[in-house]
C-alpha positions, -999 to 999 in steps of 0.1 A, spaced: 0 0 0 28 24 9 46 16 -24 14 25 -43 11 58 -25 47 67 -32 42 59 -69 11 82 -70 31 110 -54 59 106 -78 36 107 -108 19 139 -94 53 156 -90 63 146 -125 30 161 -139 36 193 -119 71 195 -133 58 193 -168 36 223 -162 66 245 -156 90 229 -182 88 245 -217 78 220 -243 102 211 -270 92 205 -306 92 168 -312 95 173 -350 124 190 -368 116 222 -386 113 217 -423 138 243 -435 132 235 -472 96 246 -470 99 274 -444 130 293 -454 147 300 -487 180 284 -491 196 317 -502 176 347 -488 179 380 -506 198 395 -477 224 368 -480 227 373 -518 231 410 -513 259 405 -489 277 381 -512 273 406 -541 286 435 -519 316 416 -507 325 408 -543 321 443 -556 326 467 -527 356 448 -513 378 456 -544 362 490 -548 367 503 -512 398 482 -503 408 485 -467 378 507 -460 353 479 -468 355 459 -435 345 488 -413 318 499 -438 305 464 -439 301 462 -401 284 496 -401 259 485 -429 250 455 -408 244 476 -377 215 499 -368 217 531 -387 215 566 -372 188 590 -379 184 628 -380 153 649 -371 145 672 -399 128 702 -383 94 712 -397 92 750 -399 54 747 -406 49 733 -371 52 753 -338 88 739 -333 81 731 -296 103 700 -300 135 721 -305 139 727 -268 135 689 -261 160 680 -288 186 704 -275 180 693 -239 189 657 -251 222 669 -264 212 670 -301 227 696 -324 217 711 -357 244 697 -381 238 722 -410 247 751 -387 275 733 -369 301 734 -397 339 729 -394 351 766 -395 387 755 -391 386 739 -426 371 770 -443 405 782 -458 405 749 -477 373 757 -495 389 782 -518 410 756 -536 383 748 -561 345 744 -563 339 735 -599 354 709 -623 349 714 -660 331 684 -676 344 671 -710 336 695 -737 340 694 -775 372 714 -776 399 690 -765 380 670 -739 389 680 -703 392 649 -681 365 643 -655 389 643 -625 391 666 -594 429 663 -594 430 683 -626 416 714 -608 440 718 -579 452 753 -576 421 770 -590 408 799 -569 370 797 -572 341 806 -549 330 784 -520 299 762 -523 266 779 -515 241 758 -494 204 762 -489 196 782 -458 170 775 -432 171 737 -434 176 723 -399 184 687 -390 192 676 -355 215 646 -348 230 630 -317 268 634 -313 292 610 -330 292 577 -312 258 584 -295 233 557 -306 203 571 -288 170 568 -307 147 597 -314 113 596 -299 84 597 -324 74 632 -333 42 645 -318 16 667 -336 11 703 -327 -23 720 -321 -30 720 -358 -21 683 -362 13 689 -379 43 668 -368 73 687 -355 100 667 -372 106 640 -398 130 612 -390 153 603 -418 189 594 -425 206 628 -419 230 622 -449 199 624 -471 196 661 -462 230 668 -479 217 667 -515 190 691 -506 215 715 -489 239 712 -519 211 719 -544 211 755 -531 175 764 -537 172 802 -538 143 826 -535 117 821 -563 134 791 -578 113 766 -598 123 731 -585 116 696 -598 119 666 -575 119 639 -601 117 607 -580 102 622 -548 86 593 -528 86 586 -499 90 624 -493 119 631 -470 139 651 -495 107 669 -507 101 680 -471 137 692 -468 134 713 -500 102 729 -486 120 737 -453 144 759 -473 115 784 -475 128 796 -508 109 775 -534 88 796 -558 72 765 -573 79 728 -565 69 699 -587 72 665 -570 69 634 -591 72 596 -587 63 571 -614 47 547 -588 11 556 -580 12 537 -546 44 555 -536 29 589 -547 -1 582 -524 24 576 -495 41 609 -504 8 627 -502 2 613 -467 36 625 -456 30 660 -469 -4 662 -453 12 653 -419 38 681 -422 25 709 -445 -5 731 -439 -34 725 -463 -35 760 -477 2 756 -488 -7 723 -505 -35 739 -525 -22 774 -534 -7 764 -567 29 764 -557 31 727 -552 23 701 -579 22 663 -573 24 640 -603 29 603 -612 45 604 -646 72 583 -660 103 603 -649 124 592 -679 100 611 -702 103 644 -684 124 660 -710 95 656 -734 70 670 -708 88 701 -695 121 710 -712 143 739 -702 120 748 -673 135 743 -638 162 763 -620 169 733 -597 163 695 -603 168 668 -578 172 633 -593 173 609 -564 170 577 -584 159 542 -575 189 521 -566 199 489 -549 193 507 -515 222 489 -499 210 490 -463 175 477 -470 191 450 -492 212 438 -463 185 441 -436 151 432 -451 141 402 -472 107 418 -479 106 438 -511 144 432 -516 158 439 -550 182 410 -546 152 386 -547 157 361 -576 124 373 -590 138 408 -594 171 400 -609 162 415 -643 150 447 -626 182 450 -606 203 446 -637 183 473 -655 189 498 -627 219 517 -643 200 522 -675 170 535 -657 191 558 -636 208 571 -667 175 578 -684 162 596 -653 193 618 -650 192 627 -687 155 636 -683 164 658 -653 192 675 -673 167 682 -701 142 696 -677 167 721 -662 170 755 -679 203 768 -691 222 780 -660 201 756 -639 216 729 -616 209 692 -612 217 671 -582 220 634 -588 219 611 -557 216 575 -547 218 555 -515 242 529 -528 280 525 -528 280 511 -563 304 528 -588 283 516 -617 252 533 -603 270 564 -592 301 577 -611 293 554 -641 259 569 -646 271 605 -642 299 600 -668 275 585 -693 250 612 -688 275 640 -693 286 624 -726 252 616 -739 238 650 -730 264 666 -752 264 641 -780 226 635 -783 211 668 -770 238 694 -775 238 702 -737 271 710 -721 275 705 -684 298 715 -657 305 693 -626 303 714 -594 329 702 -569 313 693 -536 345 689 -516 337 721 -497 306 703 -484 327 674 -471 350 698 -453 321 716 -437 304 685 -424 332 662 -416 324 666 -379 291 648 -386 296 624 -415 323 600 -427 331 607 -464 347 583 -489 382 596 -500 394 602 -535 363 600 -557 368 612 -592 332 626 -595 309 636 -567 310 628 -530 298 599 -509 289 595 -472 300 560 -462 286 542 -431 309 542 -400 301 529 -366 308 562 -349 286 581 -375 264 554 -390 247 575 -417 245 567 -454 255 555 -479 246 586 -499 262 595 -532 257 629 -547 270 647 -578 260 682 -588 259 693 -624 254 729 -638 238 731 -672 258 756 -694 237 754 -727 
């Protein structure tokens, strides 16, 4: 009898133990049916190792680690809001990077600010090194654009922006390096501006914060992305401003813009679709390295070239075009710009001048880490202490 009681007590203890012991799966997970053997993020990393390793050399290992780490953001201040958030951001130790420039480096800015593109008479090489010694004016940047960032090495996250009494959000969170093309575009009072590939809307907001735009046309060929852009604008811009005729939102094929409005705009931003390196490494969803999108990815440089040529045609003589991407790829960056300069002259009779953006890298080297020794344009490369980018930008001035 005692033995029977002991057995029952033992069974009860075993049952009680099972209640507190996590159950293990008795069947192995079927990897072949639940996960792809080579996910897009893995394919992207393999591709980047093969291409960016030789391209960046000893810089690639540190850039690679930063790309695989959480990126830093900046808070683009919305001047249409009551700006009550400014006090909070400053109290947290944030600083407005466009106003916090490296003044010690200013004497270096007079070396050169423009590089002549290849022209019919003799063909001037497209290299910055050929302009050393020229005494030209420093780069002009758009005023009034404010973007707060945490100091280098500080990985604190921004809190979500809160709406003011009119329902407008006080700041827009974006990669702070994405503000640089808008600063470098140097929008001035009364300028007509075209944002050719505008969605999701961060750079459009930055252009509007310059408070200098006379007329702004924002376009994106994707209707769904344009709807997202409209939602962003309605969250930050007062309704009267959206309906007063100074802002136009369209969903045309950007490659055809030269046929739609030629010789029209003082400033054109061409922020093209690209491999979007960070997204490609971090998200399998909607990843351009998916095998089903291989053809689309391979056609990117041609699409980028057509968009840039359309932006060049849309600019008026004397106008300026800013080409930008969020990739480290030489083919999508320098390669596209070189082809566009050549084809604009050969096929359209348009001569261009490359504006040297090195003054910008001197001014903001306290905030960003820039790639050294690029023949054309400038590029923010990710760095653990300043994990912004990648952002490539090249500025062109239309001469004819």
